[in-house]
C-alpha positions, 0 to 999 in steps of 0.5 A: 314344512312350507306354507306357500310361495307366491309371486308378487303381482300389482296390488291395484292396476290403477295405483301409483307406487309411492316407494320412490316418494321423497320427503325432501326433493333435491331442489328443496334440499338445495333451498334449505342449504341456501337459507342456512348459508345466507344467515350464518348464525354460527359465526355470529354466535362465535363472534358474540361469545368472544366479545362477551368473554373480553367484556367480562374480563374488562369489567372485572378489571374495571371494578378492581380499579375502582376499589384500588382508587378507594383504598388509595383515597383512604390512605391519603386521608389517613396521611392528611390526618397525621400531617399536623402531628408530623409538622409539629414533631418536625418528623421528616416533613419534606419527605412526607409532603413528597409522598403525599404529592406522589399519592395524589398524582397516583390517584389522579392517574388511576381516576383518569384510567378508570374514566377511560375504561368506563367509556370503553366498557360502555362502547363494548356493551353497546356493541354486544347489544347490537350483536345480540339484536343482529343474532336475534334478527338473523334467527327470526329471518332464517326460521321464518324462511325455513318455516315458509319453505317447510309449508311448501313441502308440506303442501306438496306432500299433502297434495301427492298423498291425497291423490286417490290413486296413491298407495304405499306398498310395504314388504315386511319380513319377520318372525313369530313364536308359535306353539308346536301344535299350531299350523302355519295358517293358524299362527299367521291368522292369530298374529295378522293384526301384529304383522299389520301394526309392525308394517305401519311402524316401519314406514314414515308415510303410515301411522296407526290410522292408515287404511289397509288395502291388501294383505298377502303372505308371500312366504312362510316357514316354521321349524320344529320349535314353533319359530315361524319366519314370514314375508308379507306384502301389504298395500296401504293408503298413505297420509301426512302424519306426525312421523313426517312432521317430526322428520321435516322439523329435524331436516329444516332445523325447526326445533324452535319457533318464533312467537310474536306476543302483542297487547293493547297496552305496555305489559311485562311478558313471561314464558314458563315463569321467566320474564322475556321482555316488556312492551306492546309487542315483542318477539321471542324464540322458544323450543317446540312444545307446550309453553305457558305465556303470561302478560302482566299489566298493573298487577293484572295477568292474562295467561294461556298454555299453548302447544307450539308447533311453529311460528305463531302470534298471540294477542292479550287485551287489557282494559286500559283504565288505570294509569301508571304513577310516574312518580313511583316509577321514577322513585323505583328506578332510583332505588339503591341495590346493595352489592358485594363491593364496599362504597359501591351501589347499583342503580337498576337499568331503565331498560331490560337490555341496559346494564346497571349504572355503577356509582360510588356511594357518597360519604357523609359531609365530613368525608366528602370534604376529605375526598376533595382534600387531596385536590385542594392540596395540589391547589386544584378546585375539585369538581362537585360531580359523581363519577358515573360509568355505564356497564 
């Protein structure tokens, strides 16, 4: 049983058919490629990861070397304590002195190596910091240029879609389940809203609020089981919508955005509970979506929940009435944190980007003399300073 067979005519004689409308034109696609090539972030990431891997290996060896020096100093001190008994007992004293001399020379060589490794680690760390800044700057510049290009694409699409002559033709084929006592007309009439809704879902330029301009069933047939096959032709007024926005974000690689956070005073910045920096102004890359932003100043916090859909700037103002206690701040910076290594302490860094300062813990006054004993044994005057290495 066949309902009808119509020839598709022009829906509106004055309308412009948008079936060939491009979300991204060839020139725009070429511009995206040029920006991505200009800021080659993948190579920067590979280089940075390789350097970080080498740095972690060298840092582990450096810490192990520090522990070896401590162990040899303990052996030396035990030998010094037993020296008097060896001399009194005349128990192979000459060889004992040779072994002490060899141990002192070994400790001296190890400490020179420790100092060289410390300098090398500091240089490596500065290189890693520089690479991280370069990578961050490249991401910000790339995303900024891509975001600007995307806005030009959005402006073009918005202008084209806003033209009152523009329409979007949709040809949709589908099936419906009807009851055996329903006619084709009845079944199609009852399911018209479903057919129109399905058509809106099938096209990127349409959404639920798109206006239906015309609706025709071009062809329809139903078998004895009530299965109805149809082909419909519809015309809608297109508009910029979330589907287009999502496709453009994917095309431009804008799955994240760069936020600029500003304040009138130096504050600690947190995003989603994680500290991301300090100061009056910072930039931070975040994924698109909803995020909680907190600015903390002298135990006072200002926060907001923002829906991030692109690059943005946020400003938080505080009444600058309380001054920081510099003495307390200095004392806090000098506090000692326990580590898993014996006789090693860590001083917190002065900046979030700096590594901690690794120092050997000073011993008691008696042990301090012991540490210098092997130098006196060689006839050298030990320097009264603590070895420092910045990691």
